[in-house]
C-alpha positions, -999 to +999 in steps of 0.1 A: +102+353-245+086+324-227+051+340-225+052+346-263+064+310-269+036+296-247+010+317-264+022+306-299+023+270-289-012+273-275-024+288-308-007+261-328-024+235-307-058+250-312-051+252-349-040+216-351-072+204-333-093+225-356-077+210-387-075+174-373-098+163-400-072+170-426-047+149-409-051+122-382-068+125-349-063+098-324-084+096-292-076+074-263-101+048-249-116+076-227-132+101-250-118+136-246-091+124-221-061+127-244-061+138-280-032+138-304-034+159-337-008+143-359-005+148-396+002+114-412+020+131-442+045+148-418+053+114-402+057+097-436+080+125-448+101+124-416+104+086-419+114+090-456+142+112-445+155+084-423+147+100-390+153+078-360+122+069-340+122+076-303+098+057-281+080+069-250+074+050-218+038+043-229+033+015-255-002+028-264+013+062-272+041+046-293+015+027-313-006+058-319+023+080-329+045+054-345+073+068-323+085+104-320+106+113-350+139+131-344+138+166-359+100+168-361+076+186-339+050+166-319+024+183-298+010+163-268-017+179-247-043+170-222-062+183-191-045+184-157-043+150-141-040+129-173-025+096-166-020+098-128-052+088-112-062+062-086-096+046-080-118+064-056-118+034-033-080+034-029-069+039+007-045+068+015-031+073+050-024+107+067+010+099+083+005+127+109-027+115+124-027+079+112-062+084+097-069+062+067-095+073+041-104+064+006-094+088-022-130+099-027-135+106+010-103+128+011-117+147-018-152+151-002-138+161+031-118+189+016-088+182+039-053+177+026-034+148+042+003+144+048+013+113+028+043+090+029+065+099-001+097+082-012+127+106-014+158+103-036+178+088-007+154+059-005+137+070+027+100+077+033+092+113+042+060+131+052+048+155+024+015+174+025-008+170-005-014+203-022-045+193-041-070+164-044-087+165-078-117+148-091-108+134-125-142+119-133-148+085-149-119+069-166-109+034-178-088+016-152-067-015-146-061-035-115-024-042-106-020-073-084+013-079-066+026-110-048+015-111-012-021-100-020-014-063-025-034-046-053-045-013-065-068+001-093-054+030-113-056+045-148-034+025-174-009+054-176-003+057-139+034+052-132+047+027-107+083+026-093+099-005-108+134-019-110+138+000-142+125+033-130+089+047-132+068+027-156+031+030-164+007+003-152-002-007-188+035-016-195+039-038-164+044-075-171+041-106-149+073-109-129+082-072-129+093-058-096+074-029-080+083-009-050+061-010-018+069+005+016+090-016+039+072-002+069+047+026+076+056+036+112+030+062+116+004+064+144-019+089+160-018+102+196-053+093+208-072+061+217-088+045+247-071+026+276-050-003+267-076-026+283-103-012+261-081-017+230-075-053+239-112-059+246-120-046+211-095-071+197-110-100+216-145-092+205-135-087+168-119-121+170-141-144+190-170-121+199-206-129+190-221-095+181-254-104+165-275-117+194-294-098+221-263-101+244-226-098+239-210-133+236-174-145+237-162-179+227-129-193+238-114-220+260-080-205+269-083-196+306-055-170+303-075-152+276-107-154+296-089-140+327-076-111+305-110-104+291-123-100+326-094-078+335-102-056+305-138-054+315-129-044+351-110-013+338-130-003+307-165-011+320-165-016+358-194-038+370-194-060+339-184-096+341-182-128+320-214-145+331-236-173+318-219-201+299-231-222+271-205-249+264-175-228+254-195-196+248-198-169+275-221-140+280-208-106+290-232-093+317-235-057+328-244-056+365-243-018+365-267-013+335-277+022+325-310+035+314-316+054+282-308+087+299-274+074+309-282+071+347-274+040+366-305+021+378-286-007+395-309-033+381-324-033+346-321-004+321-336-008+287-334+008+253-362-001+230-369-033+249-333-045+251-309-046+280-287-016+280-254-033+282-226-007+281-203-030+261-231-034+236-236+003+234-199+008+229-198-017+201-228+000+185-211+034+186-180+018+169-203+005+141-196-032+146-225-043+166-248-066+146-220-076+122-215-113+112-180-126+111-177-120+074-189-084+079-166-074+108-141-046+103-117-026+124-134+008+132-119+038+115-109+055+147-085+026+155-061+039+128-056+071+146-048+055+179-014+057+196+011+030+190+005+011+223-033+010+218-030-005+183-004-029+196-027-042+223-057-045+199-036-066+175-023-088+203-058-097+215-071-102+179-042-126+170-047-144+203-082-153+191-079-157+153-042-162+150-020-192+153+017-201+158+032-234+148+064-250+139+070-267+106+074-304+112+102-308+086+125-281+096+111-267+128+107-232+114+081-210+130+051-196+111+025-172+123-009-169+106-042-152+109-075-163+094-107-142+090-140-146+072-139-109+066-118-097+036-120-061+048-107-069+083-079-091+069-066-063+047-069-038+076-048-062+097-020-064+071-019-026+069-017-022+107+011-049+108+030-029+083+030+000+107+052-022+130+074-033+101+058-067+099+050-080+065+023-105+060+012-122+028-026-124+023-045-149+002-080-162-003-089-197+008-120-218+008-123-234+043-146-261+056-164-260+090-185-291+095-204-296+063-203-260+052-176-242+032-169-205+036-146-179+022-116-170+043-086-147+040-054-160+055-024-138+065+009-156+067+040-142+085+069-164+074+101-144+072+124-143+101+126-105+105+088-101+105+084-130+129+110-116+153+092-082+152+058-098+158+070-118+188+088-089+203+062-062+196+028-078+192+029-113+207+000-133+220-020-139+252-022-174+267-009-207+254+001-193+219+026-170+236+040-199+256+045-218+223+066-188+211+087-187+242+093-225+241+103-226+204+140-229+195+133-206+165+162-220+144+152-205+110+177-185+091+170-150+079+150-149+046+155-113+037+135-095+011+152-090-023+163-061-045+152-065-081+176-081-108+184-046-121+207-042-090+231-068-104+248-046-130+251-019-103+269-043-080+293-053-107+301-016-113+307-010-076+330-040-074+350-028-104+351+007-089+366-007-057+393-025-078+382-060-066+376-092-085+344-113-081+366-141-067+379-118-040+344-106-031+332-142-029+361-151-007+354-122+016+318-132+019+327-169+025+308-180-006+315-209-029+302-222-062+277-204-085+247-183-077+267-154-063+244-129-080+212-143-094+199-122-122+166-139-124+157-138-087+173-105-075+197-102-046+188-102-009+193-069+010+215-086+035+239-098+008+239-063-008+249-049+026+277-073+029+290-066-006+287-029+002+309-034+033+335-053+013+335-026-015+331+003+009+302+014-012+278+039+005+256+038-027+250+000-024+244+004+013+218+031+007+200+008-018+200-021+007+188+002+035+160+019+015+125+020+030+113-003+001+102-038-002+102-050-038+072-073-048+066-090-081+037-082-104+012-110-107-012-095-132-025-063-147-061-066-159-087-041-172-115-035-147-137-011-167-145+025-160-140+039-124-144+072-107-108+083-102-089+110-083-055+126-084-033+136-054-009+164-062+023+158-040+048+187-043+085+181-046+087+143-045+057+136-067+049+102-053+029+088-024+017+055-008-018+044-018-031+009-009+003+002+007+020+006-028+043+034-039+027+052-069+036+084-088+014+115-093+031+130-124+010+137-154+015+117-186+025+147-206+051+157-181+066+121-181+067+122-220+085+155-218+111+143-193+116+111-212+125+129-244+145+156-227+166+129-210+175+117-246+188+151-256+156+164-273+144+200-269+110+201-251+087+230-244+065+222-214+039+245-199+012+242-174-022+259-172-025+258-134+010+265-121+029+298-124+064+297-140+083+301-107+065+272-091+070+250-122+107+258-123+110+251-085+095+217-089+117+208-118+149+219-100+140+198-069+138+167-091+172+171-106 
């Protein structure tokens, strides 16, 4: 009788907690978050019997419990959400509308987004979040990956690695973590394409802190396009007065405070009522210095073409394209004094399947130094996608067209754990390594590098030789594997939990993270090793719990 077993287990757990003083009570770093009532005498007796110790995926739990002893009973319990929380500032995208909000904003709004979730076939799918839970203040760590990606989670929060789901606290420098290869999700709204480009131009080279809207650039093609955008978005406005290479955007059809055209001078609180300025103010970016600029939130719900045009204009101002003098390879970069804007750009690029590495730099302008964030697009696939989809306006686009673009494809890699899988598939096909190398036209050593992983392109070619659909699915998965740079404690943070039915993972901060509770992971870990586990949930009915488990088999 399951109900009776659950009731008995619940009673036992209450008894253990009440008698914890007679045994051993271990509390995690966050008081009351997780408690383990373990009798030291029971562990000593089991070890004396020669019982084999079983580890869990969590080093901290192993240290506290000294391992689970075969044949003994261990009770692990905690409130819902234990070990699966992300920082309230972590950004989560609704893949249906394209809207991006922080975890705390999703909770406060009461709405439930559709998130990108990695399925068992390696493809991202849209799954609606069933609950967003406030889990209070908990100790957190920051996980930094190569390419500038990072996220703050609780130490027990699982990440998808080359060795399966592993908690953040067990990640080491050099480990491989899964991130989305692309997030091709857009909204269906947005302004005219000209207004979208105008926003990109003003975010890049616009002066937004003076009494008038300014624009600084010397490329005549760009200046002509800015005027073309003004003609459509704000008829009657023109690029007017010029100071050196800085121009003023003048509204010759100014409006008064009531919105009516006066044909001459309309004023709002003593300032000229320039419609472009009013538009920028409504977007929340008027009055922002370069280091304070950001992409307005509504841009993320724009349709694909509008986002494309905005990025094209922005890169035409603050981006660059150049050829490496040594090998002639093309590189595309973008530099911004605003950290927020730079990370927003990397996210929007990812929607087009373009991967850019972001890093902090100290740059010098005259005698002054300032902080800057540089995005570099250097792999062939992303560069080809950028030139074909985003591109530039003006002389930078001409550089792209004139370039020979000789670089070979530097594909992203699968983690080293793929190597044993490849060997098994080659053996299954009845082929030798020498035969596979011959088919691929390879010579010498370095056929499969265990330390550096294997490129997806090479795995695809091996899959074709071996007729392996499994290898092909791994190579074609919607995943880009990035190495861990560091995992460091960042103190206590307000954290939230997203409950994602069926697939139990989602993309936050452009990284794939899990949402399964720590107790559930411990149960699955032990069950996979042939141990009997009783698992029950205070919030879910039995049929829903069974359905979720069956879907994960």
